[in-house]
C-alpha positions in Angstrom: -60.4 52.4 -78.3 -60.3 54.5 -75.2 -62.2 53.1 -72.2 -64.8 55.3 -70.6 -65.3 53.6 -67.2 -63.3 56.3 -65.4 -65.3 59.0 -67.1 -68.5 57.2 -66.2 -67.5 57.1 -62.5 -66.8 60.9 -62.7 -70.3 61.7 -64.1 -72.2 59.2 -61.9 -75.5 60.8 -60.7 -75.0 61.6 -57.1 -77.0 59.2 -54.9 -77.7 56.9 -57.9 -80.0 54.1 -56.9 -81.3 55.9 -53.8 -84.4 58.0 -53.2 -82.1 61.1 -53.0 -80.7 60.6 -56.5 -79.5 63.8 -58.2 -82.3 65.2 -60.3 -82.1 64.8 -64.1 -82.0 68.6 -64.7 -79.1 69.1 -62.3 -77.1 66.1 -63.6 -77.7 67.2 -67.2 -76.1 70.6 -66.5 -73.1 69.0 -64.9 -72.6 66.4 -67.6 -73.4 68.3 -70.8 -69.9 69.8 -71.0 -68.3 66.3 -70.6 -70.4 64.7 -73.3 -71.6 67.6 -75.5 -72.2 65.3 -78.5 -74.8 63.2 -76.7 -78.4 64.2 -77.5 -80.4 64.9 -74.3 -82.7 62.0 -75.0 -79.7 59.6 -75.1 -78.2 61.1 -72.0 -81.4 60.8 -70.0 -82.7 57.4 -71.3 -79.3 55.6 -71.3 -76.6 57.2 -69.2 -78.7 58.9 -66.4 -81.4 56.2 -65.9 -79.1 53.2 -66.4 -75.8 54.6 -65.2 -74.7 51.4 -63.3 -75.6 49.1 -66.2 -73.9 51.5 -68.7 -70.8 51.4 -66.5 -70.8 47.6 -66.1 -71.8 46.7 -69.6 -70.5 49.5 -71.8 -67.7 51.3 -69.9 -65.1 49.7 -72.2 -66.5 51.8 -75.2 -65.1 55.2 -76.0 -68.0 57.6 -75.1 -66.1 60.7 -76.0 -65.6 59.4 -79.6 -69.4 58.6 -80.0 -71.6 60.5 -82.4 -75.4 60.1 -82.8 -78.0 60.4 -85.4 -81.7 59.8 -85.1 -82.9 57.5 -87.9 -86.2 56.0 -88.9 -86.2 52.3 -89.8 -88.8 49.9 -91.0 -90.1 47.2 -88.7 -88.4 44.6 -90.9 -85.0 46.4 -90.6 -85.4 46.7 -86.8 -86.3 43.0 -86.4 -83.7 41.6 -88.8 -80.7 43.9 -88.4 -80.5 44.9 -84.8 -78.5 42.3 -82.8 -77.7 42.0 -79.2 -75.5 39.7 -77.1 -78.5 39.7 -74.7 -80.9 37.8 -77.0 -82.0 35.7 -74.0 -83.3 38.9 -72.3 -85.0 40.1 -75.4 -86.8 36.8 -75.8 -87.8 36.8 -72.1 -89.2 40.3 -72.5 -91.1 39.3 -75.7 -92.8 36.4 -73.8 -93.6 38.7 -70.9 -95.8 40.9 -73.1 -98.4 38.1 -73.2 -98.4 37.6 -69.4 -101.5 39.3 -67.8 -99.3 40.6 -65.0 -97.2 42.6 -67.5 -100.2 43.8 -69.4 -100.5 46.5 -66.7 -97.0 47.9 -67.5 -97.2 51.4 -68.9 -94.6 50.5 -71.6 -96.6 47.4 -72.7 -99.8 49.5 -72.9 -98.1 52.3 -74.6 -96.6 50.1 -77.3 -99.8 48.2 -77.8 -101.6 51.4 -78.4 -99.0 53.2 -80.5 -97.5 50.2 -82.4 -94.0 51.5 -81.6 -91.9 52.7 -78.7 -92.2 56.0 -76.9 -88.5 56.6 -76.8 -86.0 55.6 -79.5 -83.6 52.7 -78.5 -79.9 53.2 -78.9 -78.1 51.1 -81.5 -74.3 50.9 -82.0 -73.1 50.9 -85.6 -69.7 49.3 -86.0 -67.9 47.8 -89.0 -66.6 44.7 -87.3 -67.6 42.4 -84.4 -66.6 43.7 -81.0 -65.6 41.6 -78.0 -67.1 42.9 -74.8 -65.2 42.7 -71.5 -67.9 40.2 -70.2 -66.9 37.8 -73.0 -70.0 38.4 -75.2 -69.7 39.3 -78.8 -71.4 42.3 -80.4 -72.1 41.2 -83.9 -71.5 43.9 -86.6 -72.9 46.1 -87.9 -75.9 47.0 -85.6 -76.0 46.2 -81.9 -78.5 47.3 -79.3 -77.0 49.3 -76.4 -80.3 50.3 -74.8 -83.9 49.4 -75.3 -84.0 45.6 -74.7 -87.6 45.7 -73.2 -88.8 47.8 -76.2 -87.2 45.5 -78.8 -88.7 42.4 -77.0 -92.1 44.0 -76.9 -91.9 45.1 -80.6 -91.0 41.5 -81.5 -93.9 40.2 -79.6 -96.3 42.6 -81.3 -95.0 41.4 -84.7 -95.2 37.7 -83.7 -98.8 38.2 -82.5 -99.9 40.1 -85.6 -100.8 43.0 -83.4 -100.9 46.6 -84.6 -97.3 47.7 -85.5 -96.3 51.0 -87.2 -94.3 50.6 -90.4 -91.5 52.9 -89.2 -89.7 53.3 -85.8 -87.1 55.9 -84.6 -83.8 54.7 -83.4 -80.7 56.5 -82.2 -77.7 55.3 -84.1 -74.4 55.6 -82.3 -71.1 55.5 -84.1 -67.6 55.5 -82.6 -64.8 57.0 -84.7 -61.5 55.2 -84.6 -58.5 57.0 -83.3 
């Protein structure tokens, strides 16, 4: 697998993390030719908004070999099949949803109202377990790349017998082997 950390450094949003961060529209124009197979929603939600986290956590993946398809999964499929080496975070976010302080969060309110997420999370499909550079294991076949808050909140809605839609959109990412 070809690492993408150098590529990610090259496409970093200018001023990332500052008030003068390169606007999304400008960055999209600059990056579209480098990662043309990335849907706009994936580029914006994952690579642009979370660039530093993507670099640190996922830079070892081959971004240029990734392909994406938008799929609709049942609540049961989402809960039972999508794994993450960050289960501790997902559990923390799930507990947060019941905290009155977090009830004011736009995402919590949106998901409580809609019974699903406003933007599809990104899930990596792979045939075998992968070992990340941070020592964590990505259990095959489905691993969450982006959307830990949303997955935690969905789990909380299910656990609390709250309104949950039957189906949810996800972006499924695949990496072809060289």
